[in-house]
C-alpha positions in Angstrom: -23.6 -9.4 40.4 -25.9 -7.0 38.5 -24.1 -4.0 40.2 -20.7 -5.3 38.9 -22.1 -5.8 35.4 -23.5 -2.3 35.2 -20.4 -0.9 36.7 -18.4 -2.4 33.8 -20.8 -0.9 31.4 -20.7 2.6 32.9 -16.9 2.4 33.1 -16.7 1.6 29.4 -18.9 4.6 28.6 -16.6 6.7 30.9 -13.6 5.7 28.7 -15.6 6.6 25.5 -16.5 10.0 27.0 -12.9 10.6 28.1 -11.5 9.9 24.6 -13.8 12.6 23.1 -12.8 15.1 25.8 -9.1 14.4 25.4 -9.3 14.7 21.6 -11.3 17.9 21.8 -9.0 19.6 24.3 -5.9 18.7 22.4 -7.3 19.9 19.1 -8.4 23.2 20.7 -4.8 23.7 22.0 -3.3 22.8 18.6 -5.9 24.8 16.7 -6.3 21.9 14.3 -8.1 18.6 14.4 -5.9 15.9 15.9 -6.0 12.1 16.1 -4.1 11.6 19.4 -2.7 8.3 20.4 -4.6 8.5 23.7 -7.9 8.7 21.8 -7.3 5.3 20.4 -5.9 3.8 23.7 -9.1 5.0 25.5 -11.2 3.7 22.7 -9.8 0.1 22.8 -10.1 0.0 26.6 -13.7 1.2 26.4 -14.6 -1.2 23.6 -13.0 -4.1 25.4 -15.0 -3.4 28.5 -18.2 -3.0 26.5 -17.5 -6.4 24.9 -17.2 -7.9 28.4 -20.4 -6.1 29.4 -22.2 -7.5 26.4 -21.0 -11.0 27.2 -22.2 -10.8 30.8 -25.5 -9.4 29.7 -25.8 -12.0 26.9 -26.5 -9.0 24.6 -25.8 -9.8 21.0 -26.5 -6.3 19.8 -23.9 -4.7 22.1 -21.1 -7.0 21.0 -22.1 -6.8 17.3 -22.1 -3.0 17.5 -18.5 -3.0 18.9 -17.2 -5.7 16.7 -16.3 -3.6 13.6 -15.0 -0.5 15.4 -12.9 -2.6 17.8 -10.6 -3.7 15.0 -10.5 -0.2 13.5 -9.2 0.9 16.9 -6.5 -1.8 16.8 -5.4 -0.7 13.3 -5.1 2.9 14.5 -3.0 1.8 17.5 -0.7 0.0 15.0 -0.6 3.2 12.9 0.4 5.1 16.0 3.2 2.6 16.8 1.5 1.3 20.0 0.6 -2.2 18.7 4.1 -3.5 17.8 5.7 -3.1 21.3 3.0 -5.0 23.0 3.8 -8.5 24.3 2.6 -11.3 22.1 0.2 -12.6 24.7 -1.6 -9.2 24.9 -1.9 -9.2 21.1 -3.5 -12.6 21.1 -5.9 -11.6 23.9 -6.9 -8.3 22.2 -7.4 -9.9 18.8 -9.4 -13.0 19.9 -11.6 -11.6 22.7 -14.3 -10.1 20.5 -14.4 -13.2 18.3 -14.8 -15.5 21.3 -17.5 -13.3 22.8 -19.3 -13.0 19.5 -19.4 -16.8 19.1 -20.7 -17.2 22.6 -23.5 -14.7 22.5 -24.4 -15.8 19.0 -25.9 -18.8 20.8 -28.6 -16.4 22.0 -29.1 -14.8 18.5 -32.5 -16.4 18.1 -33.8 -14.9 21.3 -32.2 -11.6 20.5 -34.0 -11.5 17.1 -37.3 -12.3 18.7 -36.9 -9.6 21.3 -35.6 -7.1 18.8 -38.3 -7.5 16.1 -41.3 -8.2 18.4 -40.9 -5.6 21.1 -44.3 -4.2 22.0 -42.7 -1.2 23.7 -40.9 0.0 20.6 -42.9 0.3 17.3 -41.2 -0.9 14.1 -40.7 2.6 12.7 -39.0 3.8 15.8 -36.9 0.7 15.9 -35.7 1.3 12.3 -35.1 4.9 13.0 -33.0 4.3 16.1 -31.1 1.4 14.4 -30.2 3.7 11.5 -28.7 6.2 13.9 -26.6 3.4 15.5 -25.5 2.1 12.1 -24.4 5.5 10.9 -22.6 6.1 14.2 -20.7 2.9 13.8 -19.9 3.4 10.1 -18.0 6.6 11.0 -15.0 4.4 12.0 -15.1 2.5 8.8 -14.9 5.8 7.0 -12.0 6.9 9.3 -10.2 3.7 8.5 -10.7 4.1 4.8 -9.4 7.7 4.7 -6.4 6.8 7.0 -5.4 3.9 4.9 -5.4 6.1 1.8 -3.3 8.8 3.5 -1.0 6.3 5.3 -1.5 7.7 8.8 -4.2 7.8 11.4 -6.4 10.9 11.2 -9.9 12.0 12.0 -11.3 13.6 8.8 -14.2 16.0 8.5 -16.4 13.1 7.2 -15.9 11.3 10.5 -17.3 14.2 12.4 -20.2 14.7 10.0 -21.2 11.1 10.4 -20.7 11.4 14.2 -22.9 14.5 14.3 -25.7 13.0 12.0 -25.7 9.7 13.8 -25.7 11.3 17.2 -28.6 13.6 16.3 -30.7 10.5 15.2 -29.8 8.7 18.4 -30.7 11.7 20.6 -34.0 12.3 18.9 -34.7 8.5 19.3 -33.8 8.8 22.9 -36.2 11.7 23.4 -39.1 9.7 22.0 -38.1 6.8 24.2 -37.5 9.0 27.2 -34.0 7.5 27.7 -32.0 9.9 29.9 -28.8 7.8 29.6 -28.7 8.1 25.8 -29.7 11.8 25.9 -26.9 12.8 28.3 -24.3 10.5 26.8 -24.9 11.7 23.2 -25.4 15.4 24.1 -21.8 15.9 25.2 -20.6 14.4 22.0 -22.7 16.7 19.9 -20.8 19.7 21.2 -17.4 18.0 20.5 -18.3 16.9 17.0 -19.6 20.3 16.1 -16.4 22.0 17.5 -14.1 19.6 15.6 -15.9 20.5 12.4 -15.5 24.2 13.1 -11.7 23.8 13.9 -11.3 21.7 10.7 -13.0 24.4 8.7 -11.0 27.2 10.1 -7.7 25.4 9.4 -8.7 24.2 5.9 -7.1 27.1 3.9 -3.7 26.5 5.6 -3.6 23.0 4.2 -3.8 24.1 0.6 
């Protein structure tokens, strides 16, 4: 059973890595920063799987971390014209799954808080530092949503990549202190893509004036 649970978790991370790779390659080919439909499709699949993983692990933190960005992904799918053609049943499942999972794992919120704030292996300063990186990393999608709503279409603005880069740097440095190879490897690939998107955006900036 544990093998299946971890397989779901790693599969979710695979979709998240694939979305960055797809977006990066398509932007390189177009010589401008793109917000491709496939990026959001892969995002919602990865997020859905991670919600399931958090449910099976009874991990409140994982589900909470996905809760906000999950619905931003759905909004972008709607902006891309993918949401409306979906069958009503799929819409209900996609909309309600995180809520149901959140309500379920919230039953363990007390134990989660105890483990989180009284972890002898992680000092409080390091806990706050790592959490700040995760918060910034998640807020990038709220920023993306805000900018996209203002412009009326889905896009990945420069601020999104700046928040991604800063949050990822915090997470990587936290992972180095914690000697966590999974976080280090997972975030290191993103650092390259985030930096490259900023470079592409900067080069094409004059053409948009």
